[in-house]
VMD Tcl script that draws the C-alpha trace (Angstrom):
set ca {
  {-0.12 0.07 -0.10}
  {1.55 3.29 -0.92}
  {0.45 6.44 0.63}
  {2.71 8.94 -0.49}
  {2.47 8.43 -4.52}
  {1.00 12.00 -4.48}
  {2.01 15.26 -3.34}
  {1.07 16.09 0.25}
  {-2.28 17.82 0.19}
  {-3.31 16.72 -3.26}
  {-6.92 15.15 -3.42}
  {-7.74 11.55 -4.46}
  {-10.43 11.63 -6.96}
  {-11.94 8.33 -5.78}
  {-14.73 8.36 -3.04}
  {-14.43 5.33 -1.34}
  {-17.75 3.64 -0.60}
  {-16.47 2.29 2.86}
  {-13.96 4.08 5.20}
  {-10.11 3.20 5.09}
  {-8.60 1.68 7.47}
  {-6.09 3.53 9.91}
  {-3.36 3.11 12.35}
  {-3.29 6.60 14.18}
  {-0.02 7.29 16.57}
  {-0.19 7.97 19.78}
  {-0.05 11.84 19.48}
  {-3.51 11.33 17.32}
  {-5.67 10.85 20.07}
  {-8.67 13.18 19.27}
  {-8.14 12.46 15.27}
  {-8.61 8.70 15.97}
  {-11.72 9.53 18.15}
  {-13.47 11.64 15.52}
  {-12.25 9.09 12.76}
  {-14.10 6.86 14.58}
  {-17.07 9.04 15.01}
  {-17.14 9.28 11.17}
  {-17.40 5.16 10.71}
  {-13.53 4.66 9.86}
  {-11.74 1.89 11.76}
  {-8.85 3.19 13.83}
  {-6.35 1.53 15.76}
  {-4.79 3.51 18.46}
  {-3.06 3.54 21.63}
  {-0.16 4.50 23.86}
  {1.90 1.54 22.36}
  {1.73 2.98 18.59}
  {4.53 4.84 17.64}
  {7.77 4.82 15.51}
  {8.42 0.83 14.56}
  {5.63 -0.29 16.46}
  {2.71 1.76 14.52}
  {4.37 1.00 11.13}
  {4.33 -2.93 11.91}
  {0.88 -2.69 13.27}
  {-0.33 -0.62 10.18}
  {1.59 -2.91 7.96}
  {0.45 -6.34 9.66}
  {-3.08 -5.28 9.50}
  {-3.50 -3.43 6.12}
  {-3.85 -0.20 7.57}
  {-2.79 3.43 6.78}
  {-0.60 4.71 9.18}
  {-1.01 8.46 10.54}
  {1.57 10.20 12.34}
  {2.96 13.32 13.48}
  {6.25 11.52 13.91}
  {8.82 13.51 11.63}
  {11.15 10.25 11.41}
  {8.43 8.52 9.53}
  {7.06 11.34 7.04}
  {9.06 9.82 4.21}
  {7.88 6.08 4.20}
  {5.57 5.19 1.62}
  {2.80 3.78 3.50}
  {2.57 6.57 6.14}
  {0.28 9.91 5.89}
  {2.37 12.26 7.94}
  {-0.19 14.74 9.41}
  {1.08 18.49 9.05}
  {-1.09 20.28 11.67}
  {-1.55 20.26 15.27}
  {-5.18 20.78 15.22}
  {-8.03 18.21 14.62}
  {-10.27 19.77 12.17}
  {-7.22 20.29 10.13}
  {-5.61 16.76 10.47}
  {-9.30 15.66 9.77}
  {-9.53 17.80 6.62}
  {-6.34 16.47 5.49}
  {-7.16 12.59 5.99}
  {-10.41 13.15 4.12}
  {-8.64 14.91 1.42}
  {-6.17 12.25 0.81}
  {-8.46 9.29 1.84}
  {-12.03 10.54 0.72}
  {-15.28 8.63 1.77}
  {-18.42 10.10 3.01}
  {-18.53 10.70 6.79}
  {-22.01 10.91 6.85}
  {-22.91 7.58 5.59}
  {-20.85 5.67 8.18}
  {-21.08 8.12 11.36}
  {-22.00 6.71 14.43}
  {-21.32 3.09 13.43}
  {-18.18 2.46 15.82}
  {-17.34 2.63 19.18}
  {-15.60 6.07 19.75}
  {-13.96 4.65 22.99}
  {-12.73 1.01 21.39}
  {-13.31 1.01 17.74}
  {-15.84 -2.06 17.66}
  {-18.55 -2.08 15.26}
  {-21.76 -1.04 17.13}
  {-24.87 -2.94 17.01}
  {-28.46 -2.14 17.38}
  {-29.91 -3.30 20.47}
  {-33.60 -3.41 21.73}
  {-34.84 -0.87 23.91}
  {-35.95 -2.69 27.07}
  {-32.20 -4.12 26.67}
  {-30.74 -0.97 27.90}
  {-33.90 0.32 29.87}
  {-31.84 0.19 33.28}
  {-28.34 1.41 31.62}
  {-29.57 4.86 30.32}
  {-30.85 7.86 32.16}
  {-34.69 7.41 32.08}
  {-35.32 10.72 29.94}
  {-33.41 8.90 27.47}
  {-35.14 6.14 27.39}
  {-38.57 7.75 27.45}
  {-37.74 9.88 24.49}
  {-35.56 7.64 22.34}
  {-36.69 4.72 20.12}
  {-33.31 3.04 18.87}
  {-30.08 2.49 20.55}
  {-26.90 0.61 19.68}
  {-24.20 -0.80 21.81}
  {-20.43 -1.87 21.89}
  {-20.11 -5.51 22.42}
  {-16.73 -4.91 23.49}
  {-16.84 -2.19 26.31}
  {-20.78 -1.89 26.57}
  {-21.08 1.83 25.92}
  {-24.70 2.36 24.70}
  {-25.30 4.61 22.05}
  {-28.38 6.60 20.92}
  {-29.44 9.88 18.37}
  {-29.16 12.82 20.61}
  {-27.70 16.36 20.30}
  {-24.09 14.93 20.04}
  {-24.99 13.54 16.47}
  {-26.40 16.64 15.61}
  {-23.35 18.46 16.65}
  {-20.89 16.11 14.91}
  {-22.45 16.62 11.64}
  {-22.69 20.00 11.94}
  {-18.95 20.31 12.53}
  {-18.54 18.25 9.66}
  {-20.43 20.65 7.31}
  {-18.48 23.69 8.80}
  {-14.96 21.86 7.69}
  {-16.73 21.55 4.19}
  {-16.81 17.67 4.60}
}
mol new
graphics top color blue
foreach p $ca { graphics top sphere $p radius 0.5 }
foreach p [lrange $ca 0 end-1] q [lrange $ca 1 end] { graphics top cylinder $p $q radius 0.2 }
display resetview
C-alpha cells in the first residue's frame, strides 16, 4: 500500500464507499476518535509510535497516520501536518475521501468496535430515564458495553463536519 504517491495535500479523485482502515500514532488521539465517529476503523493506543505503528499498520493492512517526522518519508504513511484536529481530519479526508455521513456513528468511539443495534428494553436500566423515554433506537458496543443513541452530539458532530466542508 503506497500512501505518499501523490503530493502532500493532493486530493484523491476516488471517493470510497467504505472508510479505509487506519493506525494512528499516540499523538493523534482526538483525530482517531473523530475518525471513529465518522465510521473509520482506527486502531490507536499508547504503544503505537515509531516502529510499532508501522509494524501494526503493515500487518493489519492499515494506513499509518503520524505526526512523527522520522516516519514522514515512508511510502505507507500519511504524515499529519497540523496540530489541530479539524485540519488533521480535513487532511485525512482529502487524501482518503469517503462519505462521513454514510458511516457516522457505526463504531464505538472509545474502543473502535462496530456498534450493534439493541432493543430498547435491553438498555432500559443502563440509560437515563429521560433518554429511555424519548428515544426508540439504541446501539451498543459489545466490547466495552457503551450504549449509544441519537441525541444532540450527533447533530453537533454533523454540523462540525459541515463547517469543515466535509
